[in-house]
C-alpha positions as CSV (number, residue, x, y, z in Angstrom):
1,M,29.1,127.4,-90.7
2,A,30.2,130.6,-92.4
3,I,33.6,130.7,-94.1
4,I,35.5,133.8,-92.8
5,A,38.8,134.9,-94.3
6,F,41.1,136.1,-91.6
7,E,44.2,138.2,-92.2
8,P,47.3,136.8,-90.4
9,N,48.7,138.7,-87.4
10,T,45.5,140.7,-86.9
11,F,43.1,141.4,-84.0
12,Y,39.4,140.7,-84.4
13,D,36.2,141.1,-82.4
14,L,34.2,137.9,-82.7
15,T,30.8,136.5,-82.0
16,V,30.9,132.8,-81.1
17,T,28.8,129.9,-79.9
18,C,29.4,126.5,-78.4
19,H,27.9,123.2,-79.7
20,V,29.1,120.8,-77.0
21,T,26.2,118.8,-75.4
22,G,26.3,119.3,-71.6
23,C,28.3,122.5,-71.7
24,R,26.6,125.4,-69.9
25,N,27.5,127.6,-73.0
26,N,25.8,125.2,-75.5
27,G,23.7,127.3,-77.8
28,R,24.7,130.5,-76.1
29,I,26.0,133.3,-78.4
30,W,28.5,135.7,-77.0
31,G,31.2,138.2,-78.0
32,C,35.0,137.8,-77.7
33,G,37.0,141.0,-78.1
34,Q,40.5,141.4,-79.4
35,V,41.1,137.9,-80.6
36,Y,44.5,137.5,-82.4
37,S,44.7,135.6,-85.7
38,N,47.8,133.5,-85.9
39,L,50.5,133.6,-88.5
40,D,48.4,131.3,-90.8
41,G,45.4,133.7,-90.3
42,T,43.3,131.4,-88.1
43,P,42.3,132.4,-84.6
44,D,42.4,129.5,-82.1
45,V,39.3,130.0,-79.9
46,T,38.1,127.5,-77.3
47,D,35.2,127.6,-74.7
48,G,36.5,128.4,-71.3
49,R,33.9,126.1,-69.7
50,C,34.3,122.9,-71.7
51,G,37.7,123.5,-73.3
52,Q,36.4,122.6,-76.7
53,P,36.7,124.6,-79.9
54,I,33.8,127.0,-80.5
55,E,32.2,128.1,-83.7
56,I,33.0,131.7,-84.9
57,L,29.8,133.2,-86.2
58,T,31.1,136.7,-87.1
59,A,34.4,138.5,-87.2
60,L,35.0,142.2,-87.4
61,K,38.6,143.5,-87.8
62,T,39.5,145.6,-84.7
63,D,39.9,149.2,-85.7
64,P,42.2,150.6,-84.7
65,Q,44.5,147.6,-84.3
66,P,46.0,147.4,-80.8
67,S,49.7,148.3,-80.6
68,V,51.9,145.4,-79.7
69,S,55.4,146.0,-78.2
């Protein structure tokens, strides 16, 4: 697992994968756009099928950052 340093309160485009046996997404790699890193700088990302945390493979800071009102 790669160690990725996230900036707090920042949007990222991620590439992720699931490792849960029996999940239809197990071993699948897919992209998640505009994921927000929390105040501590860690995005909370879970698989929509199995509800378990997924591994973040890559993270690219969204440019430009979306405006939040």
